[in-house]
All heavy atoms as TSV, in Angstrom:
chain	resi	resn	atom	element	x	y	z
A	1	MET	N	N	139.709	28.626	34.234
A	1	MET	CA	C	139.184	29.732	34.989
A	1	MET	C	C	138.142	29.176	35.958
A	1	MET	O	O	137.286	28.383	35.584
A	1	MET	CB	C	138.549	30.760	34.065
A	1	MET	CG	C	137.937	31.910	34.837
A	1	MET	SD	S	137.084	33.111	33.807
A	1	MET	CE	C	138.428	33.764	32.885
A	2	ILE	N	N	138.238	29.614	37.191
A	2	ILE	CA	C	137.290	29.225	38.229
A	2	ILE	C	C	136.803	30.502	38.895
A	2	ILE	O	O	137.593	31.387	39.202
A	2	ILE	CB	C	137.958	28.316	39.274
A	2	ILE	CG1	C	138.414	27.023	38.605
A	2	ILE	CG2	C	137.030	28.026	40.435
A	2	ILE	CD1	C	139.339	26.199	39.433
A	3	ILE	N	N	135.513	30.597	39.097
A	3	ILE	CA	C	134.931	31.726	39.820
A	3	ILE	C	C	134.186	31.151	41.014
A	3	ILE	O	O	133.314	30.296	40.853
A	3	ILE	CB	C	133.976	32.540	38.928
A	3	ILE	CG1	C	134.713	33.056	37.700
A	3	ILE	CG2	C	133.359	33.687	39.721
A	3	ILE	CD1	C	133.825	33.690	36.664
A	4	ASN	N	N	134.573	31.586	42.200
A	4	ASN	CA	C	133.974	31.025	43.405
A	4	ASN	C	C	134.004	32.054	44.533
A	4	ASN	O	O	134.765	33.010	44.490
A	4	ASN	CB	C	134.723	29.764	43.823
A	4	ASN	CG	C	133.925	28.895	44.773
A	4	ASN	OD1	O	132.767	29.147	45.052
A	4	ASN	ND2	N	134.559	27.861	45.275
A	5	HIS	N	N	133.198	31.794	45.537
A	5	HIS	CA	C	133.217	32.601	46.754
A	5	HIS	C	C	134.097	31.875	47.760
A	5	HIS	O	O	133.623	31.037	48.516
A	5	HIS	CB	C	131.805	32.795	47.313
A	5	HIS	CG	C	131.798	33.504	48.624
A	5	HIS	ND1	N	131.932	34.867	48.720
A	5	HIS	CD2	C	131.732	33.042	49.884
A	5	HIS	CE1	C	131.917	35.203	50.001
A	5	HIS	NE2	N	131.792	34.114	50.725
A	6	PHE	N	N	135.385	32.145	47.721
A	6	PHE	CA	C	136.314	31.551	48.677
A	6	PHE	C	C	136.280	32.363	49.965
A	6	PHE	O	O	136.034	33.566	49.955
A	6	PHE	CB	C	137.742	31.553	48.121
A	6	PHE	CG	C	137.897	30.670	46.911
A	6	PHE	CD1	C	138.010	31.219	45.654
A	6	PHE	CD2	C	137.928	29.292	47.045
A	6	PHE	CE1	C	138.148	30.424	44.536
A	6	PHE	CE2	C	138.062	28.484	45.932
A	6	PHE	CZ	C	138.176	29.046	44.671
A	7	ARG	N	N	136.553	31.687	51.064
A	7	ARG	CA	C	136.573	32.379	52.352
A	7	ARG	C	C	137.702	33.402	52.361
A	7	ARG	O	O	138.829	33.109	51.966
A	7	ARG	CB	C	136.762	31.377	53.479
A	7	ARG	CG	C	136.707	32.026	54.845
A	7	ARG	CD	C	136.671	30.996	55.923
A	7	ARG	NE	N	136.737	31.628	57.231
A	7	ARG	CZ	C	136.542	30.980	58.351
A	7	ARG	NH1	N	136.277	29.694	58.327
A	7	ARG	NH2	N	136.617	31.602	59.496
A	8	THR	N	N	137.417	34.571	52.838
A	8	THR	CA	C	138.414	35.640	52.882
A	8	THR	C	C	139.504	35.311	53.906
A	8	THR	O	O	139.268	34.599	54.880
A	8	THR	CB	C	137.769	36.995	53.213
A	8	THR	OG1	O	138.774	38.007	53.181
A	8	THR	CG2	C	137.114	36.988	54.584
A	9	THR	N	N	140.677	35.842	53.680
A	9	THR	CA	C	141.785	35.668	54.622
A	9	THR	C	C	141.884	36.850	55.581
A	9	THR	O	O	142.773	36.875	56.423
A	9	THR	CB	C	143.118	35.511	53.858
A	9	THR	OG1	O	143.300	36.645	53.009
A	9	THR	CG2	C	143.123	34.244	53.027
A	10	LYS	N	N	140.967	37.805	55.467
A	10	LYS	CA	C	140.983	38.963	56.368
A	10	LYS	C	C	140.607	38.501	57.778
A	10	LYS	O	O	139.613	37.795	57.964
A	10	LYS	CB	C	140.022	40.037	55.877
A	10	LYS	CG	C	140.465	40.631	54.551
A	10	LYS	CD	C	139.504	41.655	54.042
A	10	LYS	CE	C	139.993	42.176	52.700
A	10	LYS	NZ	N	139.061	43.111	52.099
A	11	PRO	N	N	141.413	38.883	58.790
A	11	PRO	CA	C	141.240	38.352	60.143
A	11	PRO	C	C	139.876	38.584	60.787
A	11	PRO	O	O	139.380	37.740	61.512
A	11	PRO	CB	C	142.328	39.036	60.967
A	11	PRO	CG	C	143.181	39.786	60.035
A	11	PRO	CD	C	142.521	39.816	58.689
A	12	VAL	N	N	139.234	39.704	60.531
A	12	VAL	CA	C	137.944	39.980	61.160
A	12	VAL	C	C	136.801	39.402	60.321
A	12	VAL	O	O	135.876	38.786	60.850
A	12	VAL	CB	C	137.741	41.503	61.361
A	12	VAL	CG1	C	136.352	41.810	61.873
A	12	VAL	CG2	C	138.796	42.048	62.304
A	13	LEU	N	N	136.874	39.584	59.029
A	13	LEU	CA	C	135.797	39.175	58.140
A	13	LEU	C	C	135.719	37.663	57.952
A	13	LEU	O	O	134.622	37.104	57.854
A	13	LEU	CB	C	135.978	39.864	56.788
A	13	LEU	CG	C	134.766	40.001	55.908
A	13	LEU	CD1	C	133.601	40.621	56.645
A	13	LEU	CD2	C	135.111	40.821	54.686
A	14	GLY	N	N	136.853	36.992	57.939
A	14	GLY	CA	C	136.879	35.537	57.724
A	14	GLY	C	C	136.037	34.760	58.722
A	14	GLY	O	O	135.156	33.990	58.326
A	15	PRO	N	N	136.270	34.917	60.022
A	15	PRO	CA	C	135.458	34.194	61.006
A	15	PRO	C	C	133.974	34.573	60.959
A	15	PRO	O	O	133.103	33.731	61.169
A	15	PRO	CB	C	136.078	34.597	62.342
A	15	PRO	CG	C	137.480	34.963	62.008
A	15	PRO	CD	C	137.412	35.589	60.648
A	16	LEU	N	N	133.687	35.831	60.667
A	16	LEU	CA	C	132.302	36.268	60.577
A	16	LEU	C	C	131.581	35.557	59.433
A	16	LEU	O	O	130.487	35.018	59.611
A	16	LEU	CB	C	132.234	37.786	60.383
A	16	LEU	CG	C	130.842	38.375	60.227
A	16	LEU	CD1	C	130.027	38.168	61.494
A	16	LEU	CD2	C	130.943	39.842	59.886
A	17	ILE	N	N	132.212	35.523	58.281
A	17	ILE	CA	C	131.616	34.843	57.129
A	17	ILE	C	C	131.550	33.340	57.384
A	17	ILE	O	O	130.581	32.674	57.022
A	17	ILE	CB	C	132.388	35.174	55.838
A	17	ILE	CG1	C	132.149	36.640	55.488
A	17	ILE	CG2	C	131.957	34.278	54.700
A	17	ILE	CD1	C	132.953	37.165	54.337
A	18	GLY	N	N	132.572	32.788	58.041
A	18	GLY	CA	C	132.549	31.371	58.390
A	18	GLY	C	C	131.375	31.023	59.288
A	18	GLY	O	O	130.775	29.949	59.175
A	19	ALA	N	N	131.016	31.925	60.183
A	19	ALA	CA	C	129.884	31.701	61.083
A	19	ALA	C	C	128.562	31.666	60.317
A	19	ALA	O	O	127.592	31.055	60.768
A	19	ALA	CB	C	129.846	32.781	62.157
A	20	LEU	N	N	128.530	32.305	59.162
A	20	LEU	CA	C	127.323	32.311	58.336
A	20	LEU	C	C	127.210	31.076	57.440
A	20	LEU	O	O	126.221	30.919	56.717
A	20	LEU	CB	C	127.288	33.573	57.458
A	20	LEU	CG	C	127.163	34.892	58.202
A	20	LEU	CD1	C	127.295	36.052	57.222
A	20	LEU	CD2	C	125.837	34.965	58.944
A	21	ASP	N	N	128.184	30.193	57.508
A	21	ASP	CA	C	128.216	29.025	56.624
A	21	ASP	C	C	126.939	28.177	56.694
A	21	ASP	O	O	126.443	27.758	55.647
A	21	ASP	CB	C	129.451	28.175	56.895
A	21	ASP	CG	C	129.646	27.114	55.832
A	21	ASP	OD1	O	129.654	27.464	54.635
A	21	ASP	OD2	O	129.780	25.925	56.192
A	22	PRO	N	N	126.369	27.895	57.863
A	22	PRO	CA	C	125.124	27.104	57.865
A	22	PRO	C	C	124.000	27.761	57.056
A	22	PRO	O	O	123.248	27.081	56.355
A	22	PRO	CB	C	124.759	27.018	59.352
A	22	PRO	CG	C	126.059	27.167	60.067
A	22	PRO	CD	C	126.856	28.138	59.232
A	23	LEU	N	N	123.914	29.069	57.109
A	23	LEU	CA	C	122.898	29.780	56.332
A	23	LEU	C	C	123.210	29.720	54.836
A	23	LEU	O	O	122.331	29.435	54.018
A	23	LEU	CB	C	122.804	31.238	56.787
A	23	LEU	CG	C	121.872	32.122	55.967
A	23	LEU	CD1	C	120.429	31.630	56.064
A	23	LEU	CD2	C	121.989	33.562	56.417
A	24	THR	N	N	124.456	29.977	54.480
A	24	THR	CA	C	124.798	29.980	53.057
A	24	THR	C	C	124.646	28.585	52.450
A	24	THR	O	O	124.283	28.457	51.290
A	24	THR	CB	C	126.220	30.517	52.811
A	24	THR	OG1	O	127.167	29.690	53.480
A	24	THR	CG2	C	126.354	31.948	53.269
A	25	ARG	N	N	124.881	27.546	53.226
A	25	ARG	CA	C	124.672	26.175	52.716
A	25	ARG	C	C	123.198	25.942	52.375
A	25	ARG	O	O	122.884	25.271	51.401
A	25	ARG	CB	C	125.155	25.141	53.713
A	25	ARG	CG	C	126.668	25.022	53.732
A	25	ARG	CD	C	127.108	23.902	54.665
A	25	ARG	NE	N	128.540	23.845	54.732
A	25	ARG	CZ	C	129.294	23.110	53.910
A	25	ARG	NH1	N	128.740	22.378	52.980
A	25	ARG	NH2	N	130.597	23.116	54.046
A	26	ARG	N	N	122.301	26.507	53.175
A	26	ARG	CA	C	120.868	26.385	52.875
A	26	ARG	C	C	120.519	27.122	51.577
A	26	ARG	O	O	119.571	26.783	50.890
A	26	ARG	CB	C	120.021	26.933	54.017
A	26	ARG	CG	C	120.062	26.058	55.230
A	26	ARG	CD	C	119.170	26.638	56.333
A	26	ARG	NE	N	118.677	25.533	57.109
A	26	ARG	CZ	C	117.439	25.086	57.102
A	26	ARG	NH1	N	116.529	25.682	56.376
A	26	ARG	NH2	N	117.078	24.056	57.827
A	27	LEU	N	N	121.295	28.155	51.265
A	27	LEU	CA	C	121.074	28.919	50.035
A	27	LEU	C	C	121.760	28.283	48.826
A	27	LEU	O	O	121.576	28.730	47.709
A	27	LEU	CB	C	121.568	30.360	50.219
A	27	LEU	CG	C	120.816	31.169	51.283
A	27	LEU	CD1	C	121.511	32.507	51.510
A	27	LEU	CD2	C	119.369	31.367	50.884
A	28	GLY	N	N	122.606	27.271	49.079
A	28	GLY	CA	C	123.194	26.535	47.965
A	28	GLY	C	C	124.686	26.675	47.770
A	28	GLY	O	O	125.225	26.198	46.782
A	29	TRP	N	N	125.384	27.327	48.686
A	29	TRP	CA	C	126.835	27.399	48.564
A	29	TRP	C	C	127.459	27.403	49.943
A	29	TRP	O	O	126.799	27.580	50.940
A	29	TRP	CB	C	127.280	28.610	47.741
A	29	TRP	CG	C	127.215	29.928	48.435
A	29	TRP	CD1	C	128.203	30.494	49.176
A	29	TRP	CD2	C	126.130	30.862	48.472
A	29	TRP	NE1	N	127.800	31.724	49.662
A	29	TRP	CE2	C	126.517	31.971	49.245
A	29	TRP	CE3	C	124.852	30.862	47.916
A	29	TRP	CZ2	C	125.694	33.053	49.469
A	29	TRP	CZ3	C	124.032	31.945	48.151
A	29	TRP	CH2	C	124.464	33.022	48.917
A	30	SER	N	N	128.765	27.211	49.968
A	30	SER	CA	C	129.501	27.201	51.228
A	30	SER	C	C	130.360	28.450	51.326
A	30	SER	O	O	130.978	28.867	50.347
A	30	SER	CB	C	130.404	25.974	51.320
A	30	SER	OG	O	131.222	26.051	52.463
A	31	ALA	N	N	130.405	29.031	52.504
A	31	ALA	CA	C	131.216	30.220	52.732
A	31	ALA	C	C	132.520	29.875	53.434
A	31	ALA	O	O	133.249	30.758	53.850
A	31	ALA	CB	C	130.433	31.233	53.559
A	32	SER	N	N	132.813	28.590	53.574
A	32	SER	CA	C	133.984	28.216	54.360
A	32	SER	C	C	135.150	27.677	53.544
A	32	SER	O	O	136.214	27.417	54.099
A	32	SER	CB	C	133.587	27.174	55.416
A	32	SER	OG	O	133.159	25.990	54.785
A	33	LEU	N	N	134.996	27.510	52.237
A	33	LEU	CA	C	136.072	26.951	51.415
A	33	LEU	C	C	137.187	27.973	51.220
A	33	LEU	O	O	136.963	29.079	50.718
A	33	LEU	CB	C	135.535	26.519	50.051
A	33	LEU	CG	C	136.560	25.920	49.092
A	33	LEU	CD1	C	137.145	24.624	49.654
A	33	LEU	CD2	C	135.922	25.678	47.737
A	34	ARG	N	N	138.384	27.585	51.627
A	34	ARG	CA	C	139.552	28.454	51.433
A	34	ARG	C	C	140.202	28.120	50.098
A	34	ARG	O	O	140.248	26.961	49.689
A	34	ARG	CB	C	140.547	28.248	52.566
A	34	ARG	CG	C	140.078	28.794	53.884
A	34	ARG	CD	C	141.137	28.566	54.972
A	34	ARG	NE	N	140.837	29.300	56.172
A	34	ARG	CZ	C	140.076	28.834	57.164
A	34	ARG	NH1	N	139.530	27.624	57.074
A	34	ARG	NH2	N	139.856	29.565	58.231
A	35	LEU	N	N	140.734	29.128	49.440
A	35	LEU	CA	C	141.390	28.937	48.151
A	35	LEU	C	C	142.513	27.914	48.261
A	35	LEU	O	O	142.631	27.022	47.426
A	35	LEU	CB	C	141.933	30.278	47.637
A	35	LEU	CG	C	142.621	30.248	46.289
A	35	LEU	CD1	C	141.605	30.038	45.177
A	35	LEU	CD2	C	143.380	31.527	46.047
A	36	SER	N	N	143.306	27.996	49.322
A	36	SER	CA	C	144.424	27.069	49.488
A	36	SER	C	C	143.947	25.622	49.637
A	36	SER	O	O	144.580	24.697	49.144
A	36	SER	CB	C	145.268	27.463	50.701
A	36	SER	OG	O	144.474	27.451	51.874
A	37	GLU	N	N	142.797	25.420	50.292
A	37	GLU	CA	C	142.247	24.066	50.446
A	37	GLU	C	C	141.693	23.534	49.126
A	37	GLU	O	O	141.799	22.347	48.838
A	37	GLU	CB	C	141.137	24.065	51.490
A	37	GLU	CG	C	141.612	24.338	52.890
A	37	GLU	CD	C	140.457	24.550	53.855
A	37	GLU	OE1	O	139.301	24.717	53.407
A	37	GLU	OE2	O	140.726	24.570	55.065
A	38	ALA	N	N	141.117	24.398	48.339
A	38	ALA	CA	C	140.509	23.978	47.079
A	38	ALA	C	C	141.551	23.425	46.109
A	38	ALA	O	O	141.254	22.520	45.331
A	38	ALA	CB	C	139.769	25.145	46.437
A	39	PHE	N	N	142.756	23.943	46.169
A	39	PHE	CA	C	143.789	23.530	45.224
A	39	PHE	C	C	144.883	22.668	45.846
A	39	PHE	O	O	145.845	22.321	45.180
A	39	PHE	CB	C	144.413	24.767	44.561
A	39	PHE	CG	C	143.457	25.474	43.650
A	39	PHE	CD1	C	142.768	26.593	44.089
A	39	PHE	CD2	C	143.212	25.009	42.374
A	39	PHE	CE1	C	141.870	27.242	43.263
A	39	PHE	CE2	C	142.317	25.646	41.544
A	39	PHE	CZ	C	141.636	26.766	41.986
A	40	ASP	N	N	144.728	22.303	47.102
A	40	ASP	CA	C	145.716	21.479	47.794
A	40	ASP	C	C	145.829	20.113	47.118
A	40	ASP	O	O	144.845	19.388	46.993
A	40	ASP	CB	C	145.331	21.309	49.263
A	40	ASP	CG	C	146.413	20.610	50.062
A	40	ASP	OD1	O	147.611	20.815	49.750
A	40	ASP	OD2	O	146.071	19.854	50.992
A	41	GLY	N	N	147.007	19.774	46.661
A	41	GLY	CA	C	147.245	18.480	46.029
A	41	GLY	C	C	146.795	18.382	44.581
A	41	GLY	O	O	146.897	17.319	43.976
A	42	VAL	N	N	146.282	19.460	44.029
A	42	VAL	CA	C	145.824	19.467	42.637
A	42	VAL	C	C	146.962	19.994	41.765
A	42	VAL	O	O	147.544	21.036	42.071
A	42	VAL	CB	C	144.569	20.363	42.481
A	42	VAL	CG1	C	144.109	20.409	41.041
A	42	VAL	CG2	C	143.461	19.861	43.388
A	43	PRO	N	N	147.283	19.287	40.685
A	43	PRO	CA	C	148.411	19.713	39.855
A	43	PRO	C	C	148.077	20.901	38.948
A	43	PRO	O	O	147.945	20.757	37.733
A	43	PRO	CB	C	148.750	18.463	39.046
A	43	PRO	CG	C	147.444	17.749	38.923
A	43	PRO	CD	C	146.707	18.037	40.207
A	44	VAL	N	N	147.890	22.057	39.558
A	44	VAL	CA	C	147.663	23.287	38.802
A	44	VAL	C	C	148.578	24.383	39.345
A	44	VAL	O	O	148.999	24.341	40.492
A	44	VAL	CB	C	146.195	23.779	38.867
A	44	VAL	CG1	C	145.249	22.787	38.250
A	44	VAL	CG2	C	145.787	24.117	40.274
A	45	ARG	N	N	148.875	25.320	38.487
A	45	ARG	CA	C	149.634	26.502	38.895
A	45	ARG	C	C	148.687	27.692	38.802
A	45	ARG	O	O	148.124	27.971	37.738
A	45	ARG	CB	C	150.840	26.725	37.983
A	45	ARG	CG	C	151.687	27.931	38.421
A	45	ARG	CD	C	152.892	28.165	37.526
A	45	ARG	NE	N	152.443	28.781	36.272
A	45	ARG	CZ	C	152.639	28.271	35.066
A	45	ARG	NH1	N	153.266	27.135	34.909
A	45	ARG	NH2	N	152.211	28.885	33.979
A	46	ILE	N	N	148.477	28.369	39.914
A	46	ILE	CA	C	147.619	29.546	39.912
A	46	ILE	C	C	148.404	30.694	39.305
A	46	ILE	O	O	149.431	31.102	39.832
A	46	ILE	CB	C	147.135	29.884	41.335
A	46	ILE	CG1	C	146.265	28.739	41.864
A	46	ILE	CG2	C	146.365	31.199	41.339
A	46	ILE	CD1	C	145.829	28.894	43.288
A	47	GLU	N	N	147.925	31.172	38.176
A	47	GLU	CA	C	148.610	32.247	37.464
A	47	GLU	C	C	148.144	33.622	37.918
A	47	GLU	O	O	148.915	34.558	37.949
A	47	GLU	CB	C	148.403	32.081	35.965
A	47	GLU	CG	C	149.031	30.797	35.443
A	47	GLU	CD	C	148.833	30.621	33.951
A	47	GLU	OE1	O	147.992	31.325	33.351
A	47	GLU	OE2	O	149.515	29.764	33.394
A	48	LYS	N	N	146.860	33.714	38.261
A	48	LYS	CA	C	146.316	35.011	38.650
A	48	LYS	C	C	145.043	34.792	39.446
A	48	LYS	O	O	144.289	33.856	39.178
A	48	LYS	CB	C	146.004	35.826	37.389
A	48	LYS	CG	C	145.631	37.253	37.612
A	48	LYS	CD	C	145.464	37.965	36.267
A	48	LYS	CE	C	145.155	39.424	36.463
A	48	LYS	NZ	N	144.994	40.118	35.187
A	49	ARG	N	N	144.815	35.641	40.426
A	49	ARG	CA	C	143.543	35.640	41.143
A	49	ARG	C	C	143.173	37.084	41.434
A	49	ARG	O	O	144.025	37.906	41.749
A	49	ARG	CB	C	143.603	34.794	42.404
A	49	ARG	CG	C	144.520	35.323	43.444
A	49	ARG	CD	C	144.487	34.430	44.663
A	49	ARG	NE	N	145.434	34.938	45.635
A	49	ARG	CZ	C	145.876	34.264	46.643
A	49	ARG	NH1	N	145.472	33.036	46.835
A	49	ARG	NH2	N	146.717	34.801	47.477
A	50	PHE	N	N	141.884	37.385	41.293
A	50	PHE	CA	C	141.450	38.764	41.484
A	50	PHE	C	C	139.956	38.805	41.733
A	50	PHE	O	O	139.237	37.850	41.480
A	50	PHE	CB	C	141.810	39.625	40.270
A	50	PHE	CG	C	141.188	39.163	38.982
A	50	PHE	CD1	C	139.969	39.670	38.553
A	50	PHE	CD2	C	141.832	38.221	38.189
A	50	PHE	CE1	C	139.403	39.252	37.372
A	50	PHE	CE2	C	141.259	37.790	36.999
A	50	PHE	CZ	C	140.051	38.311	36.592
A	51	LYS	N	N	139.499	39.925	42.234
A	51	LYS	CA	C	138.074	40.203	42.405
A	51	LYS	C	C	137.680	41.193	41.310
A	51	LYS	O	O	138.473	42.024	40.905
A	51	LYS	CB	C	137.804	40.780	43.786
A	51	LYS	CG	C	138.120	39.784	44.891
A	51	LYS	CD	C	137.309	40.088	46.109
A	51	LYS	CE	C	137.544	39.073	47.182
A	51	LYS	NZ	N	136.584	37.993	47.158
A	52	THR	N	N	136.449	41.072	40.856
A	52	THR	CA	C	136.006	41.960	39.782
A	52	THR	C	C	135.743	43.373	40.272
A	52	THR	O	O	135.729	44.309	39.480
A	52	THR	CB	C	134.733	41.404	39.105
A	52	THR	OG1	O	133.745	41.174	40.111
A	52	THR	CG2	C	135.044	40.094	38.396
A	53	SER	N	N	135.536	43.525	41.584
A	53	SER	CA	C	135.387	44.837	42.202
A	53	SER	C	C	135.764	44.709	43.678
A	53	SER	O	O	135.786	43.606	44.210
A	53	SER	CB	C	133.959	45.362	42.060
A	53	SER	OG	O	133.108	44.689	42.974
A	54	PRO	N	N	136.045	45.818	44.350
A	54	PRO	CA	C	136.422	45.742	45.769
A	54	PRO	C	C	135.339	45.129	46.656
A	54	PRO	O	O	135.639	44.578	47.702
A	54	PRO	CB	C	136.669	47.197	46.153
A	54	PRO	CG	C	136.938	47.911	44.887
A	54	PRO	CD	C	136.156	47.183	43.835
A	55	PHE	N	N	134.080	45.200	46.245
A	55	PHE	CA	C	132.986	44.693	47.069
A	55	PHE	C	C	132.464	43.334	46.610
A	55	PHE	O	O	131.496	42.826	47.165
A	55	PHE	CB	C	131.841	45.709	47.079
A	55	PHE	CG	C	132.280	47.056	47.565
A	55	PHE	CD1	C	132.423	48.112	46.680
A	55	PHE	CD2	C	132.602	47.253	48.896
A	55	PHE	CE1	C	132.844	49.358	47.124
A	55	PHE	CE2	C	133.026	48.496	49.348
A	55	PHE	CZ	C	133.156	49.537	48.459
A	56	SER	N	N	133.108	42.747	45.612
A	56	SER	CA	C	132.655	41.471	45.077
A	56	SER	C	C	132.848	40.347	46.093
A	56	SER	O	O	133.847	40.290	46.805
A	56	SER	CB	C	133.432	41.133	43.803
A	56	SER	OG	O	133.062	39.852	43.341
A	57	LEU	N	N	131.891	39.446	46.155
A	57	LEU	CA	C	132.016	38.265	46.998
A	57	LEU	C	C	132.814	37.164	46.312
A	57	LEU	O	O	133.246	36.219	46.945
A	57	LEU	CB	C	130.623	37.722	47.345
A	57	LEU	CG	C	129.730	38.637	48.171
A	57	LEU	CD1	C	128.362	38.003	48.334
A	57	LEU	CD2	C	130.360	38.930	49.519
A	58	PHE	N	N	132.988	37.287	45.015
A	58	PHE	CA	C	133.602	36.223	44.240
A	58	PHE	C	C	135.043	36.525	43.865
A	58	PHE	O	O	135.408	37.668	43.637
A	58	PHE	CB	C	132.774	35.957	42.980
A	58	PHE	CG	C	131.397	35.485	43.304
A	58	PHE	CD1	C	130.344	36.371	43.360
A	58	PHE	CD2	C	131.161	34.155	43.592
A	58	PHE	CE1	C	129.067	35.947	43.685
A	58	PHE	CE2	C	129.892	33.715	43.921
A	58	PHE	CZ	C	128.843	34.606	43.968
A	59	THR	N	N	135.833	35.454	43.782
A	59	THR	CA	C	137.222	35.541	43.347
A	59	THR	C	C	137.350	34.797	42.033
A	59	THR	O	O	136.835	33.682	41.890
A	59	THR	CB	C	138.167	34.890	44.385
A	59	THR	OG1	O	138.014	35.576	45.629
A	59	THR	CG2	C	139.620	34.969	43.944
A	60	VAL	N	N	138.021	35.403	41.080
A	60	VAL	CA	C	138.311	34.770	39.799
A	60	VAL	C	C	139.729	34.208	39.890
A	60	VAL	O	O	140.655	34.916	40.269
A	60	VAL	CB	C	138.208	35.784	38.636
A	60	VAL	CG1	C	138.552	35.122	37.312
A	60	VAL	CG2	C	136.828	36.420	38.594
A	61	VAL	N	N	139.874	32.934	39.559
A	61	VAL	CA	C	141.182	32.272	39.617
A	61	VAL	C	C	141.513	31.753	38.229
A	61	VAL	O	O	140.735	30.993	37.633
A	61	VAL	CB	C	141.166	31.093	40.620
A	61	VAL	CG1	C	142.522	30.404	40.652
A	61	VAL	CG2	C	140.773	31.564	42.002
A	62	LEU	N	N	142.647	32.162	37.711
A	62	LEU	CA	C	143.147	31.636	36.447
A	62	LEU	C	C	144.277	30.668	36.793
A	62	LEU	O	O	145.248	31.050	37.455
A	62	LEU	CB	C	143.667	32.756	35.554
A	62	LEU	CG	C	142.643	33.820	35.173
A	62	LEU	CD1	C	143.314	34.928	34.382
A	62	LEU	CD2	C	141.519	33.210	34.373
A	63	ALA	N	N	144.132	29.420	36.367
A	63	ALA	CA	C	145.113	28.395	36.712
A	63	ALA	C	C	145.457	27.580	35.477
A	63	ALA	O	O	144.655	27.459	34.553
A	63	ALA	CB	C	144.566	27.492	37.806
A	64	GLN	N	N	146.637	27.018	35.496
A	64	GLN	CA	C	147.080	26.181	34.384
A	64	GLN	C	C	147.324	24.770	34.877
A	64	GLN	O	O	147.947	24.564	35.921
A	64	GLN	CB	C	148.349	26.728	33.747
A	64	GLN	CG	C	148.787	25.895	32.574
A	64	GLN	CD	C	149.799	26.599	31.707
A	64	GLN	OE1	O	150.119	27.746	31.912
A	64	GLN	NE2	N	150.299	25.899	30.727
A	65	ASN	N	N	146.830	23.804	34.114
A	65	ASN	CA	C	147.011	22.395	34.415
A	65	ASN	C	C	148.503	22.053	34.382
A	65	ASN	O	O	149.198	22.396	33.435
A	65	ASN	CB	C	146.245	21.575	33.373
A	65	ASN	CG	C	146.214	20.108	33.681
A	65	ASN	OD1	O	146.987	19.601	34.477
A	65	ASN	ND2	N	145.300	19.408	33.039
A	66	GLN	N	N	148.980	21.353	35.384
A	66	GLN	CA	C	150.392	20.989	35.457
A	66	GLN	C	C	150.598	19.474	35.386
A	66	GLN	O	O	151.654	18.978	35.762
A	66	GLN	CB	C	151.002	21.527	36.755
A	66	GLN	CG	C	151.013	23.036	36.836
A	66	GLN	CD	C	151.914	23.643	35.785
A	66	GLN	OE1	O	153.120	23.470	35.840
A	66	GLN	NE2	N	151.340	24.341	34.839
A	67	LYS	N	N	149.591	18.726	34.912
A	67	LYS	CA	C	149.741	17.286	34.763
A	67	LYS	C	C	150.794	17.001	33.708
A	67	LYS	O	O	150.950	17.750	32.744
A	67	LYS	CB	C	148.429	16.634	34.330
A	67	LYS	CG	C	147.384	16.605	35.398
A	67	LYS	CD	C	146.164	15.878	34.880
A	67	LYS	CE	C	145.079	15.816	35.914
A	67	LYS	NZ	N	143.890	15.112	35.405
A	68	GLU	N	N	151.488	15.885	33.882
A	68	GLU	CA	C	152.485	15.491	32.895
A	68	GLU	C	C	151.797	14.996	31.633
A	68	GLU	O	O	150.741	14.370	31.697
A	68	GLU	CB	C	153.359	14.363	33.450
A	68	GLU	CG	C	154.311	14.813	34.527
A	68	GLU	CD	C	155.254	13.697	34.914
A	68	GLU	OE1	O	155.645	12.908	34.038
A	68	GLU	OE2	O	155.585	13.625	36.101
A	69	VAL	N	N	152.408	15.282	30.499
A	69	VAL	CA	C	151.895	14.804	29.225
A	69	VAL	C	C	152.817	13.702	28.732
A	69	VAL	O	O	154.031	13.885	28.607
A	69	VAL	CB	C	151.816	15.962	28.198
A	69	VAL	CG1	C	151.352	15.422	26.847
A	69	VAL	CG2	C	150.889	17.045	28.687
A	70	ARG	N	N	152.230	12.519	28.475
A	70	ARG	CA	C	153.002	11.371	27.975
A	70	ARG	C	C	152.311	10.849	26.721
A	70	ARG	O	O	151.107	10.595	26.731
A	70	ARG	CB	C	153.065	10.254	29.011
A	70	ARG	CG	C	153.825	10.651	30.245
A	70	ARG	CD	C	153.906	9.493	31.191
A	70	ARG	NE	N	154.455	9.967	32.474
A	70	ARG	CZ	C	154.467	9.239	33.560
A	70	ARG	NH1	N	153.974	8.026	33.559
A	70	ARG	NH2	N	154.972	9.719	34.669
A	71	ASN	N	N	153.055	10.672	25.670
A	71	ASN	CA	C	152.528	10.148	24.410
A	71	ASN	C	C	151.299	10.912	23.934
A	71	ASN	O	O	150.339	10.343	23.460
A	71	ASN	CB	C	152.189	8.661	24.541
A	71	ASN	CG	C	153.393	7.816	24.892
A	71	ASN	OD1	O	154.512	8.109	24.457
A	71	ASN	ND2	N	153.192	6.807	25.693
A	72	GLY	N	N	151.320	12.214	24.142
A	72	GLY	CA	C	150.231	13.057	23.683
A	72	GLY	C	C	148.986	13.022	24.559
A	72	GLY	O	O	147.979	13.589	24.218
A	73	LYS	N	N	149.062	12.288	25.699
A	73	LYS	CA	C	147.913	12.206	26.601
A	73	LYS	C	C	148.312	12.680	27.983
A	73	LYS	O	O	149.421	12.454	28.430
A	73	LYS	CB	C	147.404	10.764	26.700
A	73	LYS	CG	C	146.876	10.212	25.421
A	73	LYS	CD	C	146.388	8.793	25.615
A	73	LYS	CE	C	145.869	8.223	24.295
A	73	LYS	NZ	N	145.420	6.846	24.461
A	74	GLN	N	N	147.366	13.345	28.645
A	74	GLN	CA	C	147.637	13.807	30.021
A	74	GLN	C	C	147.370	12.665	30.988
A	74	GLN	O	O	146.424	11.903	30.821
A	74	GLN	CB	C	146.754	14.985	30.378
A	74	GLN	CG	C	147.159	16.248	29.701
A	74	GLN	CD	C	146.355	17.437	30.203
A	74	GLN	OE1	O	145.226	17.294	30.603
A	74	GLN	NE2	N	146.983	18.596	30.170
A	75	ASP	N	N	148.229	12.554	32.012
A	75	ASP	CA	C	148.017	11.565	33.066
A	75	ASP	C	C	146.990	12.069	34.033
A	75	ASP	O	O	146.814	13.192	34.272
A	75	ASP	CB	C	149.317	11.290	33.839
A	75	ASP	CG	C	150.282	10.465	33.012
A	75	ASP	OD1	O	149.833	9.816	32.049
A	75	ASP	OD2	O	151.481	10.480	33.343
């Protein structure tokens, strides 16, 4: 389970929030990370993603590790 503030894919809101990235970085997080970029090349399967409320800034992502298991150990 991962909980993060991923950049929205909404056409109007996405660029606006992206423009605030320098400010949010000063506060300790980035507003520009896209969900697709965060998992690009990572061997996981996203099973579910949702917001806890319509106004939540955070997205909850449930993912399953897809690494191969050999001799009882994950690669």
